C-alpha positions in Angstrom: 122.9 98.5 206.8 126.5 98.8 205.1 125.8 100.9 201.8 126.8 98.9 198.8 128.9 99.8 195.4 128.8 97.7 192.5 131.3 98.0 189.9 130.3 97.1 186.2 132.0 96.2 183.2 130.2 97.0 179.8 131.2 95.1 177.1 130.2 91.5 177.1 128.5 92.5 180.8 126.0 95.4 179.7 126.7 96.1 176.2 125.9 93.5 173.6 125.7 94.3 169.8 126.0 97.9 170.5 123.2 98.3 173.1 122.0 97.6 176.7 119.1 95.7 177.4 116.1 97.5 179.0 116.1 94.9 182.0 119.9 95.5 182.8 119.1 99.5 182.7 116.0 99.0 185.2 118.1 96.8 187.6 120.9 99.4 187.9 118.0 101.9 188.5 116.7 100.0 191.0 120.2 99.4 192.8 120.6 102.9 192.8 117.2 103.8 194.1 118.0 101.4 197.2 120.6 103.9 198.1 123.5 101.8 196.4 126.2 103.3 194.1 126.7 102.1 190.7 130.4 102.5 189.3 131.2 102.0 185.7 134.5 100.1 185.1 135.4 99.7 181.6 138.6 99.9 179.2 136.5 102.5 177.1 137.4 106.1 177.0 135.2 108.8 178.1 134.0 109.3 174.4 133.3 106.0 173.8 131.2 105.4 177.2 129.1 108.2 176.4 128.5 106.8 173.1 127.6 103.6 174.8 124.9 105.2 177.2 123.5 107.7 174.8 119.9 107.3 175.0 119.5 104.9 177.7 118.8 107.1 180.5 121.7 105.4 182.2 123.9 107.4 184.4 126.5 106.0 186.9 127.6 107.3 190.1 131.5 107.2 189.3 133.4 106.0 186.1 136.6 104.1 186.1 137.9 104.5 182.4 140.8 103.4 180.2 141.3 100.5 182.5 142.0 102.4 185.5 143.8 105.1 183.7 141.4 107.7 184.8 138.3 108.1 187.1 135.5 110.7 186.9 132.3 111.9 188.5 129.0 111.4 187.2 129.5 114.2 184.9 132.7 113.0 183.7 134.6 115.5 185.1 138.3 114.0 185.6 139.0 113.3 189.3 142.6 111.4 188.4 144.1 110.3 185.2 147.5 109.0 184.0 148.8 109.3 180.4 151.3 107.5 178.2 154.6 109.5 176.9 154.1 110.8 173.3 157.6 109.0 172.7 156.0 105.6 173.9 152.9 106.1 172.0 155.2 107.0 168.9 157.2 103.9 169.1 154.1 101.5 169.6 152.0 103.2 167.0 155.0 103.3 164.5 155.6 99.4 164.7 152.1 98.0 165.4 150.5 99.9 162.3 152.6 98.0 159.9 151.9 94.7 161.4 149.1 92.6 159.4 145.8 91.9 161.2 146.2 95.0 163.9 143.8 97.9 164.2 145.5 100.4 166.1 143.3 103.0 167.9 144.2 105.6 170.4 142.1 107.3 173.5 142.9 110.4 174.7 141.6 112.7 177.6 141.2 115.8 175.2 139.8 114.5 171.7 136.0 114.7 171.5 136.2 111.4 170.0 139.0 108.1 169.9 141.1 107.8 166.9 142.5 105.5 164.4 145.8 105.4 163.0 146.3 104.0 159.5 146.9 100.4 159.7 146.5 97.2 157.9 143.0 96.6 158.5 142.1 99.9 156.7 138.5 101.4 157.8 137.6 98.0 159.1 136.5 98.5 162.7 135.0 96.7 165.8 131.6 97.3 167.1 133.2 97.8 170.3 135.1 100.7 169.3 132.5 102.1 166.7 133.3 106.0 166.8 136.4 107.4 166.1 138.4 109.6 163.4 141.5 109.0 161.5 144.6 110.4 163.1 147.9 110.5 161.3 151.0 109.5 163.5 152.3 112.9 162.9 149.5 114.4 165.1 150.4 112.7 168.3 152.5 115.1 170.0 149.6 117.4 169.9 147.6 115.3 172.4 147.7 113.3 175.6 147.1 109.6 175.4 145.6 107.7 178.0 145.4 104.3 176.0 146.3 102.3 172.7 143.7 99.9 172.1 144.5 96.9 169.6 141.9 95.4 167.8 143.4 91.7 166.7 140.0 90.0 165.3 139.9 86.0 165.8 143.8 85.7 165.6 144.7 84.1 168.8 148.5 83.5 167.8 148.8 87.3 166.6 147.4 88.5 169.9 149.5 86.6 172.1 152.4 87.5 170.0 151.7 91.0 170.1 151.2 90.8 173.7 154.8 89.3 174.0 156.1 92.0 171.8 154.8 94.7 174.1 155.6 93.0 177.4 159.4 92.5 175.8 160.0 96.1 174.7 157.8 98.0 177.1 158.3 96.3 180.4 157.6 99.1 183.1 156.7 101.6 180.7 153.1 100.4 180.1 150.5 97.6 181.2 148.6 95.8 178.6 145.3 94.0 179.3 143.3 91.7 177.3 139.5 92.3 176.7 138.2 89.5 174.2 139.5 90.6 170.7 141.2 93.7 172.1 144.6 94.4 173.7 144.6 97.5 175.8 147.7 99.3 176.3 147.5 101.6 179.3 150.1 103.5 181.6 151.8 101.3 184.3 150.1 100.3 187.2 146.8 100.7 185.8 144.0 98.3 185.9 140.2 98.7 187.0 141.4 97.5 190.4 143.9 100.2 191.1 141.2 102.6 189.7 138.4 101.4 192.0 141.0 101.5 194.9 141.9 104.8 194.3 138.2 106.2 194.1 137.4 104.4 197.1 140.5 105.5 199.1 140.1 109.4 198.0 136.3 109.8 197.6 134.4 107.1 199.3 136.2 106.5 202.5 136.0 102.7 202.3 132.3 102.9 203.4 130.8 100.2 201.0 130.3 96.6 200.5 131.9 96.2 197.4 130.6 94.1 194.6 131.8 93.6 190.8 130.3 92.0 187.6 132.4 91.5 184.5 133.0 88.9 181.9 136.7 89.1 180.8 140.4 89.0 181.5 140.8 92.5 182.0 137.9 92.4 184.9 140.0 90.1 187.2 141.8 93.0 189.2 138.2 94.3 189.6 137.1 90.9 190.8 140.1 90.8 193.1 139.3 94.4 194.6 135.6 93.4 195.4 134.2 91.8 198.4 131.9 89.9 196.1 132.1 89.1 192.6 130.0 87.8 189.4 131.1 86.4 186.0 129.5 84.7 183.2 128.8 81.1 182.0 130.2 82.6 178.6 133.4 84.1 180.5 136.8 82.4 180.2 137.4 79.9 182.6 140.3 81.7 184.6 137.8 84.7 184.8 134.9 82.2 186.2 137.3 80.6 188.8 138.3 84.3 190.1 134.7 85.0 190.8 132.3 84.3 193.8 129.2 83.2 191.5 128.6 82.8 187.6 125.2 84.2 186.6 123.4 84.5 183.2 122.7 88.0 183.1 123.6 91.3 185.0 120.2 92.1 186.0 119.7 88.5 187.7 122.8 89.4 189.9 121.8 92.7 191.0 118.4 91.5 192.0 119.8 88.7 193.9 121.9 91.1 195.9 119.0 93.2 196.5 116.5 90.7 197.4 119.4 88.9 199.7 119.2 92.4 201.8 115.5 93.1 201.9 
């Protein structure tokens, strides 16, 4: 029987209100116990992913992080990474920290926590990016940035205007992916799909039948990479249209695949 790999998004797929349901944890353990690989594919950083999994007893076999900007093993040892030029980070941060309604964060390979730059939202934060330390723009040259997450809560026009500005001024220098109330700015040609493809080519040898489960726009490339894919009833229509099935829970999908192959 061909071994299987399932790629899991975190926020809105496994993580809800800052926690992972025990049913999801148990189902992933069942998936791994059956000899399959579980890969976490998320826009989160190493630090934020560790916080999300803390105390759950859940450990993935590999991690595709920063929306494909980095890949690590099960111990979070970096196997591959891309970073943004500091000048690009300075330009984006310098402009967007002055815009109303945008909280500007930074994710790095070398800092123990994510960072938040001084923004018009003050210290208000999203539960998705709950652990961070303040950083002044003057500190940017001291770090390697993989991503610039932007939190734009409930303002669709601001979100679309910001994305248009990024695409106009930084074409070919960055990629910009949407995840609910976030825009994730990452190095060019970085998606969950490219990260998973690199992992498969470099470490897995195309030996696995591939599955994916994720709820949002930044999961589209992951779903396109996978042979089988699932989204949720609450996913945007374009995401539901891009997946093979629409399910109620992650545990349901895992157990359906396991039962199908008993």
